[in-house]
Phi, psi and omega in degrees: 000010183299323179299323178295320179295320174302314181300316180295321180289339173278313192288319185296308177299321180301316180296316181293318181295320176297318182298327179271000179071025182280102182272325181210163184226164162246118184271133179239122175249162175161175187297138173283352186268352178292147180228157179299153176308134179096346177259144180295140182209143176296341181269354177064215184295327179299317179298319179295321179294316179296320178300313182297318181290323177294320177295315179298318179296318179302322178289314181300311182297322180291323181287324189255344190268343180118002180291336181266352186271142177253070179275086183065027179084007182256136176246136179244153174056040176286135180297131176228134181225181174284359171082356184267201181278190175068225181301323179299311177303316183299315181294317175298322180295320177297319176297319178298320177303325181277354182080020183255153172288158174211161189251142175234108178266082183280169180215147177285126180234159178305316172263103195309127175257105181282146176300145176285169188277000191247343174289148182299125185308319182287347180245025178251121187237152176238116182263155171262324186257126176302320185299317180291322177298314180298322180297316179294323177297323187271329197290337179237019183284127171270340182196160181227129176238126185239111175275165179306141180195186183254217186303315181297318179294318178299318180302311182293319180299309185287337172300310182290319178300320180293319177299320179288316182300323183268000179074017180275354178224148178293165179303134165218143175289137180236126182234128176262121183275130181080083181305319183302319179294308188293322180283345175277318185272340178229121177270086183297321180297325179295326177298320178292313182298328179278356180080013182282328174224163177274155178303322181291342176295335178288348176281356179291344182216165174222175183245154173207157188244350174212174189300316180296318179294324177298312179299315180298320180294319178299314181295316180299325182273004170109020177303123178292133178247158188304327184275359181256157171291144179288141176296146174299130180092354178289144182291146175206141175281138180225000000 
């Protein structure tokens, strides 16, 4: 009956997202270990800074991207996260600050990851299969913002980069938050020098260091906005 379970994990979120008019999203990834300023965290001040910037970005994107607009019942650039704590919570919280809905694609893990309190309850889902969760994260994304994180964040980032590199997914702007972190933990130039990727593959993403810069980078790289015509190949619910 595994095929039936796959079908249900596809159909339920699809139905709920349609009901809320969620046509497109901005997906935010990042560490579950970040905590709000003033709370103890294994990541220290960096974690608090990343949390604050993710929260600020969630509010900015919700206010400017179309999540609050009722254009024939369609919402664009709605914040979507993995639904857990840390950076994910912060981005959902920022959308909540703006009065906008946001999506939480949670997943069942051995060490239970409870949904955060800020994703819209009707748009908070719990998946069993990583593959189905990844598909929902990617299939309506207008943009991707990746804050510092560990193995899970790397997994999601390189999944999308590979889809873009191989042409299996339409164009979306990808922004890595905190250049210092990403260029320290990944030597992108070494990948080029070793012949593992092409120099132009590094154009698949850009860097930004705060919430305003992240938004500006997404727009500069072609994030579709409600008053603009949609790019050919951009995802849309129909």
